[in-house]
N, C-alpha and C positions, 0 to 999 in steps of 0.2 A: 725136111723142107715141107712147110705147111702149104696146103692147097689154098688157092685164092678163093675168097667168098664170092658167091655169085651176086651180082648187083641187081636190086629190085628195079623193075621198070617203073618210071615216073608217069603219073597220069597226065595226059595232055591237057593244058588250060582250056577252059570253056571259051568259046568265041564271044566277044562283047556284043551286047544287044544292038540290034540294028538301029541306026539313027532314024530311019524311016518309020520303024515301029514306035519310037518315042514320040515322033510327031503325031502319029495316028492316035496314040493314047491321050495326048493333050487336046486333040481336036474336039472331042465331046465336051471337055471342060470349057473350052473357049466358046463353043456354041451355046452351052447352058448359060454362061455369064452374059453373052450378048443377048440371048432371049430374055434373061432376067432383067437386064438394063432396059431393053425395049419395052417390056411389060410395065416396069416401074415408070418409065417416061409416059406411057399411055395412061397409066393410072393418075399420075400427077396432072396431066392435061385435062382430066375429066373434072369439070366444075362441080359435079355432084359428089365427088369423092371426099373433098374436104371443104364443105360449105362454111361461109362466115355466119356464125350464129350470134355473135355478141359484139357490140360496138360501145366503147367507153370513151367519154370526153371529160377532160378535167382542165382546170384553169382558175385563176382568180377573177371570176366574172363580176363585172359591175355594169357593163353596157350590153353584154351578150347573155344568152341563156344556153345551157347545154342541149336542151331538146332540139332547137333548130339546127345546131351543129350535128347532132346525131342523125337527124333527118337528111341533112345534106350529104353526110358520109354514106348513109344507107343508100341513097340514090346514086352514088358514085361507084358503089361496089359492083364489079362485073367479074364473074367467075369465082372460083374457089380460093382457098388459102394461098396457093402458089400462083394464081393468075391475077389476083387483084393488084392494080397499079397504084401503089401508095404515092408515087410522084404526081399522078393525075389528081388524086384526092387532095393532096396538099395544095396544088395549083388552084383548085376550085375553092378551097376554104380561104385562101389568100385573097380571093376576089371580094370577100366581105370587108368593107372599109374599116370596121372596128378591129380587125385582126392584124396585129403587127407581125407576128411570126407563129408558126405552127409546126409541130412534128407529128408524123404519122408512122406507126409501126405495126407490123404483124405480131400477134402473140399466139404462140402455138397452144392448141391446135386449130382454134376456130374463132379467133377474136382480132379486132382492130382497135388499137388504142391511139387516141388523139389528144395531144396536149397543146392548148391554145394560150398565147400571150396577147392580151388586149393592148390596144393603143391607150396611152395615158394623155388625155388632152390637157393642155396648160393655158391655151388662149384660142380665141376665135381668129381665123385668118381670113380677112376680107369678109364678104357677105355670106359665102356659102361653103366655107371650109373651116377646119380646125387645125391647130398646130400641136404636135405631140411633144412630150418631154425630150424626144430625140431630134427635135427640130424637123420633123417630117410633116408635110401637109397632107391631110386626108379629108375625104368628103363623104361622110355618112349622111343619112337622111336628116333634114333640118329638125324634125320632131325629136330626134335623139340627142340634140345638142344639150349639154349641161348648161345651167344658168350660172351667172356670176363670173364668167370668164372675161378677162381683159381682151380688148380688141387690138390686134396688131396686123400690120400689112407691110408689104414691100415687093420689089421686083422678084421675078423668078430667080432662084439661086441665092437669095439673101436671107433665107429663113434663119440660119444659125446666127448671122450678124444681128438680125432684128431681135431675136430672143436674148442674145448676149447684152445688147444695149438696154433692153427692158430690165433685165436683172440688175445691171449696174445702176440704172436710174431709180428703180423702185426701192432698192435698198437705201439709197441716200435720201430720197424724198420721204420715205417712211419716218426717218428720224425727225423730220420737220412737221409731221402730221399730215402730209400730202399724199394723195393716192392717185395713181395713174388710171385714167379711163381708157385711153387708147394711145398707141404709138405707131407712127407711120414712117416708113423710109421711102423717100422719093426716088425717082429714076436716077437722080444725081447722087444718091446715097446720103442725102441730108435727112436728119432725124427731127421729127416734130412730135411733141407730147401734148395731149389734152388731158387736163386733170379733172377729177370728179367735181371740183368747185367751179369749173368752166374756164379756168386760166389756161392759156396756151404758152408752151415753152418751145423755143427754137434752139436746137442744139448744134445744127450744122453737120459737117461730115467728119471732122477730126477733133481730137483732144476732148472727147466726151467726158472722160474722168475729171480732167482739169477744170472744165467748165462747170460741172456739177459741184466740184469742191469749192469753186468760187462762190456759187450760190449758197452753199451751206455756211461758208464763212461770213457772208453778208447778211444772212438771215437774222441773227439776233440784233445786229446793229442798225439795219436799215429796213428790212423787208417785213419782219414779223408783224409789227404794229400797223403796217399799211397794206398788208397782203390782200385784204378784202377789196381794195380799190384797184388792184392790178388786173388788167385784161389780158396782157401778154407780156412775156419777158424774153428778150433776145440775148442769148448767151454766146453768140458767135464772135463777139469782140475779143481782142487780144488781152486786154487788161481790165475789162469791166463788162457791163451789160446795159441794155436799153430797156426801159419799162414803158409800157403804154397803159394809161389809166382807163378804167371803165367809163363809159358814158353815164350820165346821171340815171338814165332809164335802166341801165344794167347793174347799178349798185344794189347791194342788199337793202331791204326796207329801212333798216336802222340808219344807214348812211345816206340814203337818198334825201335830198332837200325837198320839202313840200313845195308844190307849185304855188306861185303867188296868186292871190285872189284878183280877178279882173277888176 
């Protein structure tokens, strides 16, 4: 009978680390992160830490110049890279009438970039404003108005309709060798055209295309040979038009009859 082997005593397991000790070990890390975040925040709030040193302005300039835009932006910069208010700069630039739109962006680490889109004038609107290709009325200084623009006008809110009517009419009249000097839309939305040769055309409020087409069809048969005698033409009729002849004093010199000798 064999003797039983003595059993080895097993080591008792180590007790798990205290949760309180783990919390104490993380506390310095958290404090260091908090202090680092606070220090970074203070650094970013310092306007001298990341000053703006460069301002660039670009755009397809015809009526504006980059230098005044740069001066405007420079005068609007307050604080460093992270404090400068690009929204405020954009608002100030948009106050310039010749600016249609603008984007302002920070460029790391020390620059502001401005991209400007100019207004594109297509007509004079009334006496003191211009109309853009987007049918927007804007009022720059009179000295900056470009020459050679057609004169148009209408009630507030009619800008798009006025310009659409002008485009329709000018395209058709150009085929007849006629050029529009001005187009006006009355408060009742009736259109009147004054031509470069002094002739007045009344188009009314409706059926503008049809009335212009009627004029084009009648041109070779009736109007072309006698156009120099026409003072005004009223196209507001359903199936025709009315013509008013020029007075003798208003006729071109070749057509005016010489006065009789006393």
